N, C-alpha and C positions, 0 to 999 in steps of 0.2 A: 410583570414576572421578571426573575432575575436572569442576567445574560453575562457572559464574560467577554469583555470587548478588547480585541487586539489592537494595541497602537504600536508595538514592537515586541520583540522577544523578551525584553527586560520590563515591559510595561503592558500587563494585562490587568483590566480593572473590573471589578464586580460593578455592574450598573443595572438600572430599571429600564424595561421597556414594555409597551402595553402587550398583552396576550394577543398574539394574530387572530384576526377573525377570519373564519373561511368562507369560501364562496361555493357555488354549484361545482360538483364533481371533485372536490378536494376534501382533505380530512385534517384533523389536528392530532399531534402525536404528543403525549407526554413523554419525554426523553428520559430514558432510564440509565443510559450508558453511552459515552462517545468516546473513542479514543484518539489520543493526539498523534497525529501522522508526522512522519519526518519532513513531508513537505509543508506542514504548518509552520515549523521554525525555519524554513528556508526564506530568510529575512529579505534578501534581494528579490525575490519573487512575490513576497506578501505585502511588504511595506508600502509599496506605491498605492495600494488600495485601502490602507488604514485610514480610520478606524473601522473595524467590522467584527463581526461575530463570525469565527471561524468553526470548524467542526464538520466533518463529513463522513464519519463513521458511526452513524447513530443509530441506535435501537430503542424501541419503546413500546408504549401501549396507544392504541387508537382511543381518544376520549371524545371525539365529535367526529361525525360524518356528515359531509354536504349533500345536498339534493342531487340525486342521479348517482350516486356511489352505490353500487349492487354487490361488487365483490369482496368489499371488506366491512366490518361492522365494530362498533364500540367494544373495546376489550380485547382486539385482536393484538397479538403480539408480533411485532414486524421489524425488520431492517428495511431501511429506505435509502434507495440510491440517490445521490444529490445530483448527479449527472446522467442524463437519460438521452440516447439517440433518436432521431426521428423515424429511422427504420426504413425510409423511402428514398433517400438521396443516393447518389451515385457511390458516396463513401461507404454507407451502410450496406447498399447492395453488394459491394465488392469485399465486405468483410471488414473494412476499416471504421468500424463504429466510433472510435475515439476521435477520428478526424471530422465527425460530423459537426457542423455549425450548431445545430441544436443543442447537441451535448454540451457545447462550451458556453452556452447561454443559459442553462437551465440550472437550477438549484433550488433548495428549499429556504423557507423563511423563518427566522434568519439565519441560523446555523446550529450546528449541533450542540454547542457549549451554551445551552439555554434550557429553560424548564420546560418550554414547549416549542414545537416547529409547526409551520403550517405546511402542508405538501400539497404542491399546486397540481391542477388537473393532469398534465401530461406525465408528471411523476408517479401519480397514482395509477395511471394506465400502463406505464412502461417500466416503473423502477420500484415496486415493492415486493418483498420477499418474506412471506410468512415464515416466523421461527417455529420449529418444532417444540412440542411441550419441554422435551428433555434438555434443550440448548438453552443456556442462560444469556441474559441480555449481554453480559461482558464479553462473554465468547462470541456472540453474534457481531460484535464490532469488528471482528477480524474478516467478516465476509468482503468488504471493499479491499484491504490490502492484500488478502490471499487472492483475490479475483484479478487483482493486477499482475501478480507473480504467474497466475495461472496463464493470463494472455501472453505475457512475455515468452514462457517457455513452450506455449503452443505456436507462436509465431516463429520461434527459432528451431521448431521441429525437434524437440528434444526426443532422443530415442532411447529405449533400454539398452543399459550396458555402457552409454556414453560417459567419458570422465568429465567432471565438471568442476570448474573453480568458480567460487563465489567471492568476489572482492567487497569487503565490507560485511560485517556480522551484526549490523542493527537489525531492526524488525524485518526489514525487506530482505536482507541477507539470510536470516533465519528462516524465514517463510520459503524462500526460494530453495534453501538447502533441504528443509523438509519435504518440499514438494517433489525436488529431484529424487530423493530417497523413495517417497511414495510411488514414484513412476519408474522405480528399479533402475536407476542410474548406476553407472559403474563406480568408480572411485569419486567420492565427493570431497573436495578441499577447500577450505575457508581462509580468509585473511582479516586482519584488523590491526589497528595499532594500540588497542585496549585489552589487556590481560583479562579482564572481567567478560569481555564479549567473545575472546578465544575460547575461555571456559565454556561459555554458552554454546558455542558452535559444536564444540566436543559433546555438550550434553544432549543437543538436540541432532546428532548424528552424523557430524563430520568425520570422515576417516582420519584426516589429518587437519592440522591447522598450521599456519605460517605468520608469523609477525610481519606485518607489511613493510617495516623497514630492512628485512632480510632481502637477499636476491631470490626474489620470488620465482622467475623462470629457472633459476638454478635449482632450487629447492624441489620444483615441480619434477624436475628430471629425475631426481633422487627418490621421490616418492611415486612416480607414475611410469615406472619401468623404462626410464630413459626418455620418454615423451612429454611433451607439453599436453594441452588439454583439448578435448573436442569442443566444449563449450564454456566459454567465459561469461560470468554475468557481473556486470558493474553495478554495485549497490551503494556506492559512495560518489558523492560529487567531487572529491579531491582530485585535483588534475594529476597526481601523482599514480592514482589508481587507474585512471584511463591509459595512461602511457604502459603501465604494468599490463594492463589487459592486452594491448597490442603485441607485447612481447610473450605473451604467456599462451597463446592460441596456436594449435597444431595445425599443419597442412590439412585443407579441406574443412577447417572448423568454423566456428561462429563466435563472435562477440556480440553480446547483447547490452546495448547501454541502457539499462533500466533506470540508472541515475546518471545525470550529467554535470559538468562543471557549470558555474555561474554563467550566465549571459556575457559574451565578450571574451570569453576563454578559449582559445582554439586549442586542439590537440593535433600535432603533427602526425600524419599516417604515411607509412613506408609503402606506397602504394604499389610500386614495381614488385616488391617482395610478395605483397598480398595477391597481386595480378598472377604472379607465377606459381603461387601456392593455393590459389582458389579459396582464399579466405573471405568470409561474409561478415561485414559490419551491418548492425541493424539497431534500431531503436524500438522501444515499447513504451507507450503512454497509456495509463489508466486501465479501465476494464469494460468491456462490453456485457450486454445482458446475459449472454451463455456463459461468460467467465465468471460473473456472480453466482449464477446457478451452480456451477461446477465448484466453486469455492464453498458454497453452502453444503453441498453434498459432503465434500471431503472433510469439513468441520464435522458435520453431523454423524459422520461414519467413524470419526475419531482417526481418520488417517494422517491427518496433521494436528500435532498436539499443540493447541493455541493457549489453552489455559494456564499452562505453566510458565508462559511467556509474559504473563501479567506481573509486574513487580510492584506497581503502585496503584492504588485506587484511591482517588481524590475527589473531594466535595468541589461545587462549582466555584466557591470563594478561594479554593487552591489552585484554580487553573494557572495562575501566574507560575507557582512553584511546579507545576507540570511542565509548563513551557521551559523553565529553567533546567529540569531535569533532562527533557529531550534535547535541547540544545546543547547542553555540556556534553552529553553522550558519554557518560563515565559509568555509574553502577546503577543504570536502569535499563529495562528493555521496553515493554509496553506499559504506557501510563494512561489509565483509564479515568475519564471525569463522570462522576455520577451525580447530575444536577438535582436529584431528589434528596440527597443526603442533607 
């Protein structure tokens, strides 16, 4: 079968691998669509494991079912979670599913940028989400990225009427923006350095946008009745955005580091000021099973408009172009790879 093998952001090769063979409790999925995630082009994070087949936002059809699989059958349309928690460790039981050791060790074989993937038994048992008949494969690829946003906002205890600043208007930022809107946030403001993405933020519901090179805290006070904001969501790894986040949160507010700078980059925190003003700093990583279920519901009910975020649909042989588009972050939003084209 054909696969797109990642060597670096500028070197993604179309190669051949044997079609995976399934065992008991497993099934084989014919991949119909797989989104390129912003984390796929985080070269400092990915290249140490290269070469490999990436892709973790895969939807498709089940084409083979192993012995003992009873809940699913050939022909089922599914989204499959690549990382699944055990559900029984102290982290899962305390609600921190994405800190589970099992979650970090699980994956499907070989990756979503392939014609077929083998879904291991634990993923079959804990990570399969059937797609409604009226939900397309391409829209289903948003279940994982939206699930991550759902988790971040849930952990940050987002409340109706709160003001929100989203730093970075790529896919994760736009999903956070729409999710905040769906949950009846108050004023929602977005930033970016790219005019194309600022326009996208307006399209998808931002009350106002700020060019990231402006005085962001100063503009916030102008736009938000003299106040900073209740919730700041960092959706870019740029160190300047992390610094802006710390300057933009109001007293009693929360900064969510949904994206972080690369390893080794530290962000100074004015801890005395934050102590005095009871500001919370938190991180959010990945999505748990409940978050993915909520994301599927939000997409299925059309409460988050994912379809219009797709700007490119490419074949498996064009995966390298897709990585280039996502890494450059210019005039693209969601890039979908369709391996059966």
